[in-house]
LUMROMAR-17621 format. One record per residue (C-alpha): residue number from 1; x negated, y negated, z negated; residue in three letters. Coordinates in steps of 0.05 Angstrom, whole numbers. Example, Ala and Ser with C-alpha at 12.3 -4.5 7.8 and 13.67 -1.06 7.14 Angstrom:
<recs>
REC   seq       c1       c2       c3   type
REC     1     -246       90     -156    ALA
REC     2     -273       21     -143    SER
</recs>
This chain:
<recs>
REC   seq       c1       c2       c3   type
REC     1     2279    -1160     2049    MET
REC     2     2333    -1121     2085    ARG
REC     3     2387    -1090     2041    ASP
REC     4     2392    -1014     2051    THR
REC     5     2465    -1005     2033    SER
REC     6     2500     -944     2061    PRO
REC     7     2532     -950     2130    MET
REC     8     2597     -988     2129    GLY
REC     9     2625    -1055     2146    LEU
REC    10     2576    -1113     2143    ILE
REC    11     2591    -1187     2144    GLU
REC    12     2555    -1221     2202    ILE
REC    13     2538    -1294     2198    PRO
REC    14     2562    -1341     2252    LYS
REC    15     2525    -1333     2317    LEU
REC    16     2475    -1353     2341    PRO
REC    17     2437    -1324     2282    MET
REC    18     2367    -1343     2259    THR
REC    19     2311    -1295     2240    ALA
REC    20     2322    -1314     2166    GLU
REC    21     2396    -1297     2170    GLU
REC    22     2380    -1233     2207    PHE
REC    23     2333    -1210     2153    GLN
REC    24     2389    -1214     2102    LYS
REC    25     2434    -1165     2139    LEU
REC    26     2439    -1096     2108    PRO
REC    27     2407    -1038     2145    GLU
REC    28     2458     -994     2182    VAL
REC    29     2443     -920     2179    GLU
REC    30     2434     -889     2248    GLY
REC    31     2431     -956     2284    ALA
REC    32     2376    -1004     2303    ARG
REC    33     2392    -1078     2296    LEU
REC    34     2352    -1129     2336    GLU
REC    35     2360    -1204     2344    LEU
REC    36     2359    -1228     2417    TRP
REC    37     2365    -1303     2429    GLU
REC    38     2408    -1309     2367    GLY
REC    39     2455    -1251     2384    SER
REC    40     2457    -1186     2346    LEU
REC    41     2441    -1125     2388    VAL
REC    42     2460    -1057     2360    VAL
REC    43     2432     -994     2391    THR
REC    44     2428     -922     2369    ALA
REC    45     2366     -902     2332    ALA
REC    46     2321     -857     2373    ALA
REC    47     2354     -789     2378    GLN
REC    48     2301     -747     2413    MET
REC    49     2249     -708     2375    ALA
REC    50     2200     -726     2430    TRP
REC    51     2207     -800     2416    HIS
REC    52     2195     -791     2341    SER
REC    53     2136     -744     2350    GLU
REC    54     2102     -789     2402    ILE
REC    55     2111     -851     2359    ALA
REC    56     2080     -814     2300    ARG
REC    57     2021     -792     2342    ARG
REC    58     2008     -863     2366    VAL
REC    59     2013     -889     2295    GLU
REC    60     1964     -834     2272    ASP
REC    61     1916     -854     2328    PHE
REC    62     1910     -925     2299    PHE
REC    63     1909     -902     2227    ARG
REC    64     1851     -855     2242    ALA
REC    65     1813     -918     2262    ALA
REC    66     1828     -950     2195    GLY
REC    67     1881     -999     2221    LEU
REC    68     1945    -1017     2185    VAL
REC    69     2007     -993     2221    THR
REC    70     2081     -986     2210    SER
REC    71     2141     -963     2250    ARG
REC    72     2206     -996     2270    GLU
REC    73     2200    -1063     2235    LEU
REC    74     2221    -1130     2264    GLY
REC    75     2173    -1179     2297    VAL
REC    76     2193    -1252     2295    VAL
REC    77     2174    -1275     2365    VAL
REC    78     2217    -1338     2364    ALA
REC    79     2265    -1370     2314    PRO
REC    80     2324    -1330     2342    ARG
REC    81     2287    -1268     2369    ASP
REC    82     2268    -1208     2326    VAL
REC    83     2256    -1146     2370    PRO
REC    84     2236    -1081     2337    ILE
REC    85     2177    -1043     2369    PRO
REC    86     2169     -969     2355    ASP
REC    87     2099     -979     2326    VAL
REC    88     2065    -1042     2300    LEU
REC    89     1990    -1051     2289    VAL
REC    90     1972    -1107     2240    PHE
REC    91     1912    -1153     2240    ARG
REC    92     1901    -1140     2166    GLY
REC    93     1936    -1113     2105    PRO
REC    94     2011    -1122     2096    ILE
REC    95     2019    -1176     2044    LYS
REC    96     2091    -1160     2024    ASN
REC    97     2113    -1087     2033    PRO
REC    98     2186    -1108     2020    ARG
REC    99     2189    -1146     2086    GLN
REC   100     2230    -1119     2143    SER
REC   101     2203    -1168     2195    GLN
REC   102     2136    -1201     2207    PHE
REC   103     2111    -1261     2246    PRO
REC   104     2079    -1244     2313    ALA
REC   105     2013    -1274     2291    GLU
REC   106     2006    -1218     2239    ASP
REC   107     2002    -1166     2295    LEU
REC   108     1946    -1145     2342    MET
REC   109     1987    -1094     2381    CYS
REC   110     2059    -1071     2390    VAL
REC   111     2079    -1004     2421    ILE
REC   112     2143     -984     2456    GLU
REC   113     2158     -910     2466    VAL
REC   114     2207     -908     2524    VAL
REC   115     2271     -866     2518    SER
REC   116     2323     -859     2573    PRO
REC   117     2369     -910     2539    GLU
REC   118     2313     -961     2528    SER
REC   119     2279     -964     2596    VAL
REC   120     2302    -1034     2616    GLU
REC   121     2291    -1064     2547    ARG
REC   122     2223    -1032     2535    ASP
REC   123     2193    -1042     2604    THR
REC   124     2220    -1110     2625    LYS
REC   125     2251    -1150     2568    LEU
REC   126     2208    -1137     2507    LYS
REC   127     2139    -1145     2540    PRO
REC   128     2158    -1216     2561    GLY
REC   129     2178    -1234     2490    LYS
REC   130     2115    -1204     2461    TYR
REC   131     2071    -1240     2511    ALA
REC   132     2105    -1307     2498    THR
REC   133     2092    -1295     2424    ALA
REC   134     2018    -1284     2441    ARG
REC   135     2011    -1213     2413    ILE
REC   136     1943    -1192     2442    PRO
REC   137     1960    -1122     2464    GLU
REC   138     2023    -1084     2485    PHE
REC   139     2026    -1008     2497    TRP
REC   140     2080     -975     2539    LEU
REC   141     2086     -901     2525    VAL
REC   142     2126     -857     2573    THR
REC   143     2142     -783     2581    GLU
REC   144     2094     -740     2620    ASP
REC   145     2139     -708     2673    THR
REC   146     2092     -647     2677    GLN
REC   147     2089     -633     2602    ASP
REC   148     2151     -645     2558    LEU
REC   149     2107     -648     2495    PHE
REC   150     2061     -701     2523    GLU
REC   151     2061     -776     2540    ALA
REC   152     2025     -827     2583    ASN
REC   153     2000     -892     2553    VAL
REC   154     1993     -957     2591    GLU
REC   155     1952    -1009     2553    ILE
REC   156     1966    -1081     2571    TYR
REC   157     1924    -1140     2547    ARG
REC   158     1945    -1213     2543    LEU
REC   159     1913    -1256     2597    THR
REC   160     1891    -1328     2591    ALA
REC   161     1955    -1345     2631    GLY
REC   162     1998    -1315     2576    GLY
REC   163     2021    -1252     2612    ASP
REC   164     2003    -1180     2602    TYR
REC   165     1958    -1145     2652    ALA
REC   166     1948    -1070     2655    LEU
REC   167     1879    -1055     2626    ALA
REC   168     1879     -980     2622    GLN
REC   169     1921     -917     2630    LYS
REC   170     1911     -854     2588    TRP
REC   171     1945     -788     2576    PRO
REC   172     1960     -792     2501    LEU
REC   173     1923     -726     2487    ALA
REC   174     1860     -753     2522    ASP
REC   175     1864     -818     2483    LEU
REC   176     1871     -781     2417    GLU
REC   177     1811     -737     2435    GLN
REC   178     1768     -795     2457    ALA
REC   179     1782     -836     2395    GLY
REC   180     1797     -909     2384    TYR
REC   181     1729     -941     2403    ASP
REC   182     1721     -903     2469    SER
REC   183     1786     -931     2497    ARG
REC   184     1761    -1002     2493    LEU
REC   185     1712     -993     2550    GLY
REC   186     1676    -1059     2540    ASP
REC   187     1662    -1046     2466    GLY
REC   188     1707    -1103     2442    SER
REC   189     1754    -1094     2384    ARG
REC   190     1829    -1090     2394    LEU
REC   191     1862    -1158     2390    GLY
REC   192     1796    -1196     2396    ALA
</recs>
């Protein structure tokens, strides 16, 4: 369980750090801490209202289908790698609500909502880590350049070769209107 002490100085264990050591760090208000190959990466928390609203809509989409979701929690993809997706979709109920990070095998889908400061990380670095950890589905959500209040969703599925392949593209509003089952096309369940 991550300590939620107010922002201030924190003592960082010797690097490289493990996922277990990372989980013991206190939360830093206004910052997002991720563990990348044993190194601590500190980035600003999302500052745009668009980012927050779109992440909430994506989470609501999955919740409307009865799936368990959460936002901005760590995913242990390797012993020294704990990225934090914007939205997580779990395979089943969360067993310990005090956890701040979860093993990749607990997840069926991770979603990254791309902000200007996170383009490289969200589109190139994180998908590779999620695929290596065998998370069945990855969604990349980007701004709709024609409508500032809208987003586009690219749905990637894990292939037998262990990479993600683009399965579908949707405007978020169309996806919400169609509902969870219609986006599957072949009638299969997410993560199957």
